[in-house]
C-alpha positions as CSV (number, residue, x, y, z in Angstrom):
1,M,131.3,16.6,105.5
2,V,127.6,16.1,103.8
3,R,126.4,17.1,106.9
4,S,128.6,20.2,106.8
5,S,128.0,21.2,103.5
6,S,124.2,20.7,103.7
7,A,124.6,22.7,107.5
8,T,126.5,25.6,105.1
9,R,123.5,25.8,102.5
10,I,120.9,26.2,105.3
11,Y,122.8,28.7,106.8
12,G,123.2,30.4,103.3
13,R,119.9,30.7,102.5
14,S,118.9,31.7,105.8
15,S,121.5,34.9,106.4
16,G,120.4,35.3,102.9
17,S,117.1,35.9,103.1
18,V,117.6,38.0,106.6
19,M,120.1,39.8,104.2
20,C,117.0,40.4,101.3
21,Q,114.2,41.3,104.4
22,N,116.7,43.9,106.2
23,T,117.6,45.3,102.5
24,C,113.4,45.4,101.7
25,S,112.9,47.0,104.7
26,R,115.6,49.7,103.8
27,L,114.5,49.9,100.7
28,A,110.8,50.2,101.9
29,P,110.7,54.3,103.4
30,S,112.8,55.0,99.8
31,I,109.6,53.9,97.9
32,D,107.2,55.2,99.7
33,A,108.6,58.6,99.5
34,A,109.6,58.3,95.8
35,S,105.6,57.0,95.8
36,T,104.0,60.2,97.4
37,G,106.5,62.3,95.4
38,S,105.8,61.6,92.4
39,E,101.7,61.3,93.7
40,G,102.7,65.2,94.6
41,S,104.8,66.2,91.5
42,E,101.0,65.3,89.8
43,R,99.1,67.0,92.2
44,R,101.9,69.9,91.9
45,P,100.7,72.2,88.2
46,A,97.5,72.8,89.4
47,S,99.1,75.3,92.3
48,S,102.2,75.7,90.1
49,S,100.4,77.1,87.4
50,F,98.4,79.6,89.3
51,Q,101.3,81.0,91.4
52,Q,103.1,81.0,88.0
53,K,100.2,83.2,86.2
54,A,100.2,85.3,89.3
55,A,103.9,85.9,89.3
56,T,104.0,87.2,85.5
57,T,100.0,88.7,85.5
58,G,99.7,89.6,88.6
59,V,97.2,88.5,91.7
60,I,94.4,91.2,90.6
61,N,94.8,90.9,86.9
62,F,94.6,87.0,87.3
63,F,91.2,87.4,89.2
64,I,90.0,90.2,86.6
65,Q,91.2,88.5,83.7
66,L,92.8,91.6,82.0
67,H,96.0,93.0,81.9
68,V,96.5,96.0,83.5
69,V,99.8,97.4,84.1
70,W,98.6,99.8,87.2
71,L,102.2,101.1,87.4
72,G,102.5,101.8,84.2
73,R,99.9,104.2,83.6
74,S,99.0,107.6,84.4
75,D,95.4,107.3,85.4
76,T,96.1,104.0,87.8
77,A,99.8,104.8,89.1
78,L,98.8,107.2,91.9
79,L,95.8,104.8,92.9
80,S,98.3,102.2,93.0
81,V,100.6,104.3,95.2
82,A,97.8,105.5,97.5
83,V,96.5,101.9,98.3
84,V,99.9,100.3,99.0
85,N,100.2,103.7,101.9
86,I,96.6,102.6,102.9
87,W,97.7,99.0,103.1
88,Q,101.1,99.6,104.9
89,N,99.9,102.7,107.7
90,A,96.0,101.2,108.4
91,P,97.4,99.1,111.5
92,Y,98.8,102.1,112.6
93,V,95.6,104.0,113.0
94,A,93.7,100.6,113.9
95,I,96.3,101.2,117.2
96,L,95.0,104.5,117.4
97,L,91.3,103.9,117.5
98,L,91.9,100.9,119.3
99,A,93.6,103.5,122.1
100,G,90.6,105.7,122.2
101,L,87.9,102.9,122.3
102,R,89.6,101.2,125.0
103,S,89.7,104.8,127.1
104,L,85.9,105.3,126.7
105,P,84.0,105.4,129.6
106,H,81.3,103.0,130.2
107,E,78.3,104.4,131.7
108,P,77.0,106.4,128.9
109,I,77.2,103.0,126.9
110,E,75.6,100.8,129.5
111,A,72.7,103.8,129.9
112,A,72.0,103.3,126.4
113,R,71.5,99.9,126.7
114,I,69.6,100.1,129.7
115,D,67.5,102.9,127.5
116,G,66.8,99.9,124.9
117,A,69.2,101.0,122.5
118,S,70.4,98.8,119.5
119,R,74.0,98.5,119.0
120,L,73.9,100.9,116.1
121,Q,72.3,103.2,117.9
122,M,75.2,102.8,120.6
123,F,77.4,103.5,118.1
124,W,76.2,105.8,115.9
125,H,75.1,108.1,118.6
126,I,77.5,107.5,121.4
127,T,80.9,105.4,120.7
128,L,81.7,107.7,117.4
129,P,80.7,111.0,118.9
130,L,82.8,110.1,121.7
131,L,85.6,108.7,119.4
132,R,86.1,111.9,117.7
133,P,88.9,113.2,119.2
134,Y,90.6,110.3,118.4
135,L,89.4,110.2,114.6
136,L,90.8,114.1,114.1
137,V,94.3,112.8,115.4
138,A,94.5,110.2,113.3
139,L,93.3,112.2,110.3
140,L,95.8,114.6,110.8
141,L,98.8,112.6,111.0
142,R,97.7,110.3,108.3
143,M,97.6,113.8,106.1
144,I,100.3,115.0,107.4
145,F,103.0,111.6,106.8
146,E,100.9,111.1,103.2
147,F,102.1,114.5,102.4
148,R,105.8,113.8,103.0
149,S,105.4,110.5,101.5
150,F,108.4,110.1,99.7
151,D,109.7,106.1,100.0
152,N,107.1,104.5,98.5
153,V,106.4,106.9,95.4
154,Y,110.3,106.7,94.9
155,V,110.4,102.4,95.0
156,M,107.5,102.1,92.7
157,T,107.3,105.0,90.6
158,S,110.2,107.6,90.9
159,G,107.3,110.2,89.9
160,G,106.0,108.7,86.6
161,P,104.8,107.7,84.7
162,A,104.5,111.3,82.8
163,N,104.9,113.1,86.6
164,A,101.6,111.6,87.4
165,T,102.9,110.4,90.7
166,M,104.9,113.7,90.9
167,V,104.1,114.5,94.7
168,V,105.8,117.4,96.8
169,S,108.6,115.5,98.2
170,M,109.7,113.8,95.3
171,Y,109.7,116.9,93.3
172,T,112.0,118.1,96.4
173,Y,114.0,115.4,95.7
174,L,115.0,115.6,91.9
175,A,114.9,119.3,92.4
176,S,118.0,119.5,95.0
177,F,120.1,115.8,94.8
178,V,119.1,114.8,91.2
179,R,118.9,118.6,88.9
180,F,121.2,119.9,92.2
181,D,118.9,123.4,91.9
182,L,119.2,123.6,95.7
183,S,117.7,126.9,95.8
184,L,114.0,125.3,94.0
185,G,114.5,122.3,96.0
186,A,114.6,124.6,99.8
187,A,111.2,126.5,98.1
188,A,109.6,123.6,98.1
189,S,110.6,122.6,101.7
190,W,109.2,125.3,102.5
191,M,105.8,125.4,100.9
192,M,105.8,121.9,102.6
193,L,106.1,123.1,105.9
194,L,103.9,125.9,105.2
195,I,101.1,123.5,104.0
196,S,101.3,121.3,107.0
197,L,101.3,124.6,109.2
198,V,98.4,125.4,107.8
199,M,96.8,121.8,108.4
200,C,98.0,122.0,112.2
201,G,96.2,125.3,112.9
202,C,93.1,123.7,111.1
203,F,93.3,120.6,113.2
204,I,93.7,122.7,116.4
205,A,90.5,125.4,115.3
206,L,88.7,122.0,115.3
207,V,89.5,120.6,118.7
208,R,89.2,124.3,120.6
209,R,85.6,124.6,118.4
210,R,84.9,121.0,119.7
211,D,86.2,121.7,123.5
212,A,84.1,125.2,123.0
213,T,81.0,123.5,122.6
C-alpha cells in the first residue's frame, strides 16, 4: 500500500508537471501576441494622430499648416475641381502620347544620335515636332471633355459657392431638371454644341495647315 501510494504521488506529480508544461506552451503564443499588441498600441499614436489630423483638416492643409476650405471659397473652388479633373484624366492623355511615341520612326533619332545631338536636342527638335499631331488630338479631346464635364462639378460643388463653378453643363442641368425651364436648357445645349463645333473646326484647320506645310 505504501508503494502504491508513493507511486500515485510520483505519477500525480509527473502528470501535473506535464499538464503545467502543456498549458504554459498553449499560453505562450497568446502572451506573445498580447505583448506585441501592447507594443503596437504603444507605437500607434504617431500614425493615428497623423491620420486623424489629415482626416479632419485634409492632407494639403496638414502640410501647409493652414485651414483652407478649398471647395467653400469662390477663389479656390474652380481650381480644386480642375485639379481633380486633371488627376482623373491624366492617364488617358498619357496612353495617347505613349501610343504616339511607339509609332514614331526611329531613323531621324538615329541620324541625330550619329550627328552627336544630345537627348534634350533630340527631344526638342525631333521627338516633339513628330509628336505634335498626337498632342493636338489629346488637346482637342481634353478640351471637349472638360467643356462638357459635369460629374465632378455636380458631386463636389453643384455649381457653388456663389456660382464660382457654374459651368455650362451644370447650368444646363439646373435649368432643365431643377427649374424645369426646358427652353433655356435646350438653348444652353445648343450653345455647347456650337462651341464644340468651333473647337473642332479650329483643330481641323490646324491639322490641314500642318499637312500643307
